[in-house]
C-alpha positions in Angstrom: 148.9 132.7 126.9 149.7 133.2 123.2 147.7 134.4 120.3 147.0 132.8 116.9 145.7 134.7 113.8 144.3 131.5 112.1 140.7 131.8 111.0 138.3 130.2 113.4 134.6 129.3 113.2 133.6 132.8 114.2 135.8 134.5 111.5 139.3 135.9 111.4 140.1 136.7 115.0 142.8 136.4 117.6 142.3 133.1 119.5 143.8 132.6 122.9 145.9 129.4 123.2 147.2 127.8 126.5 150.8 126.9 125.7 150.8 124.4 128.6 148.2 122.4 126.6 149.0 123.3 123.0 152.6 123.3 121.7 153.7 126.7 120.3 154.4 127.0 116.6 158.0 127.7 115.8 159.2 131.3 116.3 159.1 133.6 113.2 159.9 137.2 112.6 156.6 138.5 113.9 156.4 136.5 117.1 156.2 133.1 118.7 153.2 131.8 116.8 154.1 133.5 113.5 155.9 130.6 111.9 154.0 127.4 111.4 154.5 123.7 111.9 155.4 122.2 108.5 152.5 119.8 108.7 149.9 122.5 109.5 148.0 124.6 107.0 149.4 128.1 106.9 147.4 131.4 107.3 147.6 134.6 105.5 149.5 136.3 108.4 152.3 133.8 108.5 155.8 134.8 107.4 158.7 132.8 106.0 160.9 131.0 108.6 163.3 128.1 108.9 161.1 125.1 108.3 160.3 125.6 104.6 157.6 127.0 102.4 154.7 125.2 104.0 156.1 126.3 107.4 155.0 129.8 106.8 152.8 132.1 104.6 153.3 130.6 101.2 150.6 132.3 98.9 149.4 129.1 97.4 148.1 127.9 100.7 146.5 131.2 101.9 143.1 131.0 103.5 140.8 133.1 101.3 140.0 136.4 103.1 136.5 137.0 104.3 134.6 139.6 102.3 133.9 142.7 104.3 131.0 144.5 102.7 131.3 147.4 105.1 134.8 148.2 104.2 135.4 151.5 102.4 137.5 149.7 99.7 134.7 147.2 99.0 132.0 149.9 98.8 134.1 152.1 96.5 134.6 149.2 94.2 130.9 148.3 94.2 130.1 151.9 93.3 132.7 151.9 90.5 131.2 148.8 89.0 127.7 150.2 89.1 128.9 153.5 87.7 130.7 151.8 84.8 127.7 149.6 84.1 125.5 152.7 83.9 128.0 154.6 81.8 128.2 151.8 79.2 124.4 151.5 79.2 124.1 155.3 78.6 127.0 156.0 76.2 128.1 152.6 75.0 131.4 151.0 75.6 134.5 153.0 74.7 135.0 151.3 71.4 131.4 151.8 70.4 130.4 155.2 71.8 127.0 156.6 70.9 126.7 160.0 69.4 123.7 160.6 71.7 123.4 159.2 75.2 120.5 156.8 75.9 119.0 157.8 79.2 117.3 155.4 81.6 113.6 154.8 81.5 111.5 157.4 83.3 109.4 156.5 86.3 105.9 155.4 85.2 103.1 157.0 87.2 100.9 154.6 89.2 98.0 155.9 87.2 99.6 154.4 84.0 100.1 150.9 85.6 97.8 148.0 86.2 98.1 144.8 88.3 98.4 141.7 86.1 98.3 139.2 89.1 100.0 138.6 92.4 100.9 142.3 92.7 103.0 142.4 89.6 102.2 145.4 87.5 102.7 146.5 83.9 101.7 149.4 81.8 98.0 149.2 81.2 98.1 148.1 77.6 100.8 145.4 78.4 98.9 144.3 81.5 95.7 143.7 79.6 97.6 141.6 77.1 99.4 139.7 79.8 96.2 138.8 81.6 94.7 137.5 78.5 97.8 135.5 77.6 97.9 133.8 81.0 94.2 133.0 81.0 94.5 131.4 77.5 97.6 129.5 78.4 96.0 128.1 81.6 92.8 127.1 79.6 94.9 125.4 77.0 96.9 123.6 79.6 93.8 122.2 81.3 92.3 121.1 78.0 95.5 119.3 77.0 95.7 117.7 80.4 92.1 116.5 80.1 92.8 115.1 76.7 95.9 113.3 78.0 93.9 111.7 80.8 91.5 110.2 78.3 94.2 108.3 76.5 94.7 104.6 77.3 97.2 103.9 80.1 99.7 102.3 77.8 99.6 105.4 75.5 100.2 107.7 78.5 103.1 105.5 79.6 104.6 105.5 76.1 104.3 109.3 75.9 105.9 109.7 79.4 108.8 107.5 78.3 109.3 109.6 75.1 109.2 112.8 77.0 111.7 111.6 79.6 114.1 110.6 76.8 114.1 114.2 75.6 114.4 115.7 79.0 110.8 116.9 79.1 107.7 116.0 81.1 104.2 115.2 79.9 101.5 117.9 80.1 99.8 116.4 83.2 103.0 117.1 85.2 102.8 120.8 84.5 101.2 122.2 87.7 101.4 126.0 87.6 102.5 128.9 85.4 102.7 132.6 86.3 104.9 135.7 86.9 107.9 136.3 89.1 108.5 139.9 88.0 106.9 142.8 86.1 107.4 146.6 86.3 110.5 147.7 88.3 111.1 151.4 88.8 114.7 152.8 88.9 114.9 152.6 92.7 113.6 149.1 92.9 115.8 148.0 90.1 118.8 149.6 91.7 118.2 147.7 95.0 118.0 144.5 93.1 121.3 145.2 91.3 123.1 145.8 94.7 121.4 142.7 96.2 122.5 140.4 93.3 126.0 142.0 93.3 126.6 141.4 97.0 125.0 138.0 97.4 126.1 136.5 94.1 128.1 138.3 91.5 131.0 139.6 93.6 131.4 136.3 95.5 131.4 134.2 92.4 134.1 136.4 90.8 136.3 137.1 93.9 138.9 134.4 93.1 139.3 135.7 89.5 139.5 139.3 90.7 142.2 138.4 93.2 144.4 137.1 90.4 144.5 140.4 88.5 148.0 141.8 88.3 148.8 145.1 90.2 149.8 146.6 86.8 146.1 146.3 85.9 144.9 147.6 89.2 144.7 144.5 91.3 141.7 143.1 93.2 139.6 146.3 93.0 141.3 148.2 90.1 140.1 149.3 86.7 140.6 145.8 85.2 138.5 144.3 88.0 135.7 146.8 87.3 135.6 145.8 83.6 135.7 142.1 84.5 132.7 142.6 86.8 130.7 144.6 84.3 131.4 142.0 81.6 130.0 139.3 83.9 127.0 141.2 85.1 125.8 142.8 81.9 124.4 139.5 80.3 122.6 138.7 83.6 121.3 142.0 84.9 120.7 145.2 83.0 121.9 148.4 84.5 119.2 150.0 86.8 116.7 151.7 84.6 117.8 150.1 81.3 115.8 146.9 81.4 112.4 146.9 79.8 111.1 145.9 83.2 111.6 149.6 84.0 109.5 150.5 80.9 106.7 148.5 82.2 106.6 146.1 79.2 108.6 143.1 80.4 107.8 140.1 82.5 109.6 137.1 83.9 107.6 133.9 83.8 107.7 130.8 85.9 106.6 127.2 85.3 106.2 124.4 87.8 106.5 121.0 86.2 107.8 117.6 87.1 108.6 118.7 90.7 110.8 121.6 89.5 110.0 125.3 89.4 111.6 127.0 86.4 112.2 130.7 87.2 114.5 133.6 86.4 117.8 131.9 87.3 121.1 132.9 85.6 123.2 130.4 87.6 126.9 130.7 88.6 128.5 130.5 85.2 127.8 130.9 81.5 127.4 127.1 81.3 124.7 127.2 84.0 122.9 130.0 82.2 123.0 128.0 78.9 121.7 124.8 80.6 118.9 126.7 82.4 117.8 128.3 79.1 117.8 124.8 77.4 115.7 123.4 80.2 113.2 126.3 79.9 113.0 125.8 76.1 111.8 122.2 76.7 109.0 123.2 79.0 105.3 123.1 78.0 104.8 126.8 78.8 107.8 128.0 76.7 106.6 126.0 73.7 103.1 127.5 74.2 104.6 131.1 74.3 106.5 130.4 71.1 103.4 129.2 69.4 101.3 132.2 70.5 103.8 135.0 70.6 102.5 136.7 67.5 99.0 136.7 68.9 100.1 138.9 71.8 103.0 140.8 70.2 105.5 139.3 72.7 109.2 138.2 72.2 111.8 136.7 74.5 115.3 138.2 74.9 118.0 135.9 73.5 119.8 135.5 76.8 116.9 134.6 79.0 114.1 132.1 78.0 111.9 133.3 80.9 112.1 137.0 80.1 109.5 138.2 77.5 108.6 141.7 76.3 105.4 143.1 74.9 106.0 145.0 71.6 104.5 148.3 72.7 105.9 151.7 71.9 107.4 153.5 74.9 105.3 156.0 76.9 106.7 159.4 77.5 110.2 160.2 76.4 112.8 159.8 79.1 114.1 163.0 80.8 117.3 164.4 79.7 120.4 163.6 81.6 121.9 160.5 83.0 122.1 158.8 86.4 124.7 160.4 88.8 126.6 157.1 89.0 127.0 157.0 85.2 128.5 160.5 85.1 131.1 159.7 87.7 132.3 156.5 85.9 134.2 158.4 83.2 136.4 160.0 85.9 137.8 156.6 87.1 141.5 156.4 86.7 143.3 153.4 85.4 146.1 153.5 88.0 
């Protein structure tokens, strides 16, 4: 029996091959199956041999490594990215350092929070405004739908055609509006940061990180940390630095035309831009723009679904910074 280090369906493992049934690969410096047949795809463990570059481990043809989230190197890198993200949120980036650090939002006591709906909470004053906002929006939606239904069929069809040409839907195809997020304390927000990082952010950027030169730290070096923070910052605030943690921000959703518009940043800047554009064509977004002064609410530029009530902060944040932010400044660029 011989062994192969080629990735299989169960991951990178050592597979047993019966050489009476399967011809051996040509011998290489690390053993009988180390060098590959020139017509076979190479693996990251293959070494150069006598049959040419495709015969062995040419880097262009490497199989991408599996991401081991339990490895010490991976976890250290994740912690470094979070620490740097927190450091920049607290002190500003190196080229724009603040004279005074900006601490994260303090935890809001349960007594100062109220449920808006579906378990989502805000500070009491913001919660009251949000409940009224949603009630008025739903009442206006129903009234507009009733008015649309009274129009002659030919007029309805003409309006549907016009809406479709603009990438929109008519009001009768708006089915539900509501919230997908409200208050998030530091611990909750930190868990979300790690979840998004592991399931989405790191995986989407792994190829780019793997191309970073060793002179800049390589896959998990200082340049990779800055690359990740640059990618994450427009999509997810550092834990404790979003106005979700101050109890005055919400993420809305709208179901219309068979699509649920939610808080979705996509895989790239282009995806984020297109999703914002789609949101901006929705009935609910236009309603929010029309009534935002009535409720003292504004969206943030990067996310059409994220809106914040213009209410002064509660108690001042405690002095000091998150432990991870303090440790970021000690990271060496070597």
